[in-house]
C-alpha positions, 0 to 999 in steps of 0.5 A: 360876909355879913357887914357886922361880922369881923375877921381876925387873922383870917378867922370869923369872929362873932359880930359886935352886939349893939347896945341901947343906952338911956340917959335921963336928962334934966336941963341938958345934964344927966338927971340927978335921979331917974324920973326927975324929968321925962326927957331922955337921950337914947344912944345906940352904940356898936363897938366904939361907934355911936350909931344913933343919938336922939332925945325923946320926951317920954311923956307924963307919968311917973318913973315906972311909966318911963321905965316901961317905955324904955323897956318897950324901946329895947333899952339895955342900960340906964345911966343916971345919978340915982334911982329912988328906993321905990323904983328899985323894988 
């Protein structure tokens, strides 16, 4: 059986999907708004387990450049204090 598949009452159930979360950081805290800092913590979870946690510098550029890089990394969710109106559009 695939290591990601589970059995419940003798029946196979679908594997628990992995989720990649990006948390923009500002001095080791969640950034007050997206794009305030190029430093981002990337967390990969599956079920109730943290599989990997890393901090990366997303480089220079604005919020849209950071958003493109996060998309390229396969990020599913973003956790931050807020997003400027221009970035939402």
